[in-house]
Structures are given as C-alpha cells and as structure tokens.
N, C-alpha and C positions, 0 to 999 in steps of 0.2 A: 377728221377735219370738219369743223362746223361751218355751215353756210347759212345765209338768210334765205329762207324758203317757206312755202305754205305747209302746214301740218295740222293734224287734228288736235283739238283741245277739248277735254271732257270736264264738265262741271260736276263734281261729286255731290254737290247739294241737290242737284236736279235728278241725278241718275238714280233709278230704282232697281237696277241690276237685272232688267228684263232679258238682256242678252241679244236683242235683235240686231245691235250693231256688230256683234261678234259674227253672226251669220252673214252679214252684208260685207264684211271685210275679207276679201279673197286672199289677202296676204297674211292673215293671222296676227295682225298688229295689235288687236284689241282682245283682251281676255277679262273674264269676271274674276276679280280677286277680292276676297272679303266682302262679297255682295255688291261690288261696284265695278263698272266698266273702267279698265285701265289700259293706257297705252304702254305696251311692254317694252318697246324699243323704237326710237326714232327711225332707225334704219329700215324698219318693216313698213312704215307708213309712206305711201306714194304721194300723199297730199292732194289726191283727186276728189276726195270727199264722197265716194260712192255710199258710204255709211250714213251720210247726214240725214237723208229723208226717212231713215228706219227708226229713229229714236222718237218714241211717243211723248217723251218729256222735254224735248228740245235741249238735251244736255250736251249735244255735240255741236262744234262749230269749227270752221277753218280759220286759223290765225296765221300771221307771219311772224316767225321768230328764228333765232339761231338754232340750228338743229343739225345732227349728223345727216349726211346726204342719204337719199333712198338707195338701198343696195339690193337689187333683185336676186343676186346670188345668195346673199344672206337670208333672204326670204325663203328661197327654195330649201336651204339647209334647215331653216326653222320649221317649215312645214313637214319636211321629211323626218324631223326628230320627234314630231308629236306621236304619241302612242297610238297604234291602230287598234280599235276595239275589236273584240272577237268576231262580231258580226261582219265586219269588213273583210275578213278572211274567207267568208262563205261557209264556215263550219267551225265547230269547236274541235281544235286540233288535239292530238294526243298529249300535248304538254299543257293544255288549258287547265286551270284549276277545276277540280272536280267537286265544286261546292254543291251540296244537296239542293240549293236554290236554283241551280242551273239544269237540274234533271227535268227533261221534257216529259210531260204527262198529258194524256188525253183523258179527261174526266168524264165518268158516266153521269147521266142526268141525276140530279139530286132527288131523294125521295120526297114524297108528298109531305106537306107540313104536318107537324104533330099538333092536333087541336088543343090538347091539354096545355102545351107550352106556347102555342101561338106563333111558332117559328115559321119563317118563310123559307122556301127552298132556294138553294143557290143556283144562279144561272151561269156560273163559271164553267167553262168547257175545256180548260187547258191550264197548264203550268209550264214555265214560269209566266209571270205577268209584267215584270219590270222591263222597260224598254231596253235597258243595258244588258239584260240577260237572255233575250230572245234571239236566237241565230236566224239568219235568213232562210235556212233550209228546214226550219221547224214544220212538220207536216200539217199542223193546223192553220198555217198561213195560206195554203193553196186555195184559191177561190174564196178567200175570206172577205167579209165585210168588217173592216177594222174600226175599232173604237179606240182612238188615241186620247187618253184622259189624263188630265192633271190629277196627281194623287189626292189632292184636297177635295176633289169633286165627290169621291166615294164616301167621304165623311160628311160633306155638306148636304148631299141628297139622301133623304131617309130611305127611299125605295129605289136606290141606284140599280140593283140587279134587275128588278122587274121593269123599270122604266127605260134603261139604257143598254143593259148587258145582254138581254135575250137575243140570241141569233148573231151575236157579234163576237169577234176575237178582240180582247181588250189588251192594250199596251199602256201601262201607266208610268209616269215619271214627273219630275219637277223641273221646268225650264229655268227656274231661278238658281237652284243649287246644283244641278247637273250640268255637264258640258254639252252645250247646244250644238257645237260643231260636230261632236261625236254623234249626237242624235241625227243630224243631217246625213252623215255617212251611213249610219245604220239603216235608216229608212230608205235611202237611195238603194242599198244593196237588197233590201226586202222587196222594194218595188220592182227591181230588175229581175229578181229570182222567182217572183210568184205572180200569178194572174189575180191580183187584188181586184175585187169587184167595186168596192167603194170605201171611203174613209170618212168617218165622223170625228171631228175634233171636239172634245168636251173640255172646256177651260173655265176657270173662275174669272170673275169680273175684275179682279185686281190686275194692275198694269203689267206686272211681271209675267203673268200667264199668257199674255198676248203673243209671246214668242213661240208658243207651241204650234199655232197655225202657220207661222212663218217657216218653221222647221219642216213641216210636211210639204208646203208649197215648194220650198227650195229643193227638197229631196226628190219631188216629182220632176222638177226641172233637170236635176242632175241625171235622173234615171231615163229622161226623154219620154215620159208618159204623161197622160192627162186623163185621170179617172174622176168619177163623181166625188165631190168633196163638200161636205157640210160642216158648219160650225155652230155649236151650241154653247152659249155663255151662261154660267150658273152664278147666281148671287150668293153672297155669304150665308144667307138663310135657306139656301137650297132651292130657291125659285129660279125659273128660266128667265134670264134678262134679255136674251137675244137668240134668235135662230135664223140662219141664212145659208143659202147655197152660194159657194164661192165659185165664180164664173171662170171660164177659160181665159177671159181677157185679164182678169186679176192675176192669174198664175203667170200669164205672159208678161205682165208688168214686172213680176219678180225676176223673170229671166232677163229682161232688159237691164234691170238694175245690177244683176250679177255680172252681165256682160260689160257694163261700164267699169266694174271693179277689176275685171280681168284684162281689159284693154288698156293697159298702161302705155 
C-alpha cells in the first residue's frame, strides 16, 4: 500500500556514478546500475536522507511523493541476500573458485634494470593485486603500509612503481565499476585481521574516484580502528593535484553520518 511520505529522489543527469551514496545508505536502497545511482526499491528507503551530504554532484534530494512504506524487515532480507565476498569469510574456502589470479605469491625483488633495454625494475612485492581477490589472511598484509590505488593511476603515472609502490602493499580497483559496498566489507575485514601500519589512497581527479577514500574511511569505522591515512590525487596527465593527511576528526564525521543512517 502506498502512502505519502519523504523519499530519496536521484537526478540521473547530475549523477556521475561515484557510488558515495551507496556507501552512506545503511539500508542498501541505492545501487549503481548502468553507471548511475538508482533507488532499487521504495521499501528500502527510510526517507531520513543520511546519503544526501555524500553526493559531490548534488544529484540527491528528499521529495514527498506516494511510495510504498519503509519496511525494515524487507531491508534485513535484502541485506542478507547480498553475496558475501570471499574476503568477508576470512579465507578462501575449499569451494572458492581456484582461479590462477587468486593464487597468493610473495615476489622476490626484481633484478636490476637492463641498460641496453632501459627497463626499470618492478617494485611489486606480491600477488594478487585486485581488491576483490586479496583475502584478509594474505601474509603480505601483516604490518603492511597499504597503497589503495584506483586502477587508472598506474596508467596515468609514468613512474608509478618507483614513485608510489616501493615499500607498500598495493590493492587496486575501480570505485565506479566495482561494488563499493563489497569494498567496504573487504577492507573492514582486512583492517580487523591485520596490524596495518598506514594507508595511502591514490585516486584520480575525476569525481567518481573520490569514493575510494570514503570506502577506506568507512571500513576503518566498521573495524573500529584509526590508523594513519593519506590521500594523493592524480591528474589525468599523471601529475599530483593534491596531497593531504586525513585527520581523525574527518574519519569521526564519517562515523557520525553512518550512525544517522543506522538510527532509524
């Protein structure tokens, strides 16, 4: 039965698919579909608007219209039905797909460059590197300095290895096309299972990339930790646009926003 109530409205013309609203919505009412934020069901939206301040493009607003009433039980079923990524289970179980890309490897230091070819040595110390493929019990995560990098950064920065990868454990992904809610859960389990020393988020200057920092901050809040966090923003020509240290106060603001979404 439909009633007149407040509910989220999304302007598809303004939405750039960054996914920050998905992270902010504790009920899972918003998903990225075909590159745009979409309200998947009226019954999942509580109309409190905890996601409003998270949209960098101003694509979200609260409106009053006839809609199905908010159903917290339907929300619970909806959240339980979402697939759990392998990292959330704490390990790769015996039934997990044994794709070669998942095979954990500790890599030896690369040989010195060959002068005749002018090749530079690789600074990669482990495999896999995709966020979705790294389990929280991977041995290279213990005591690691993490580099959480948007995959485009490795293409934009010509000296990516020498400039950013040396001494860091890299995890790459795309916040626009991957599931950011799964990213949050994966990082939360990684932070809970390992004494991570620091995190550097390396993102592109394009708006959709800004969700990567929000993912890490939300995951820290879920894991109940606060470790050194830096953000480096890369321009499309490979230059550094911005470098900053994310303060504990900023991470606390993320917790408050998440609390508003949960406190229906």
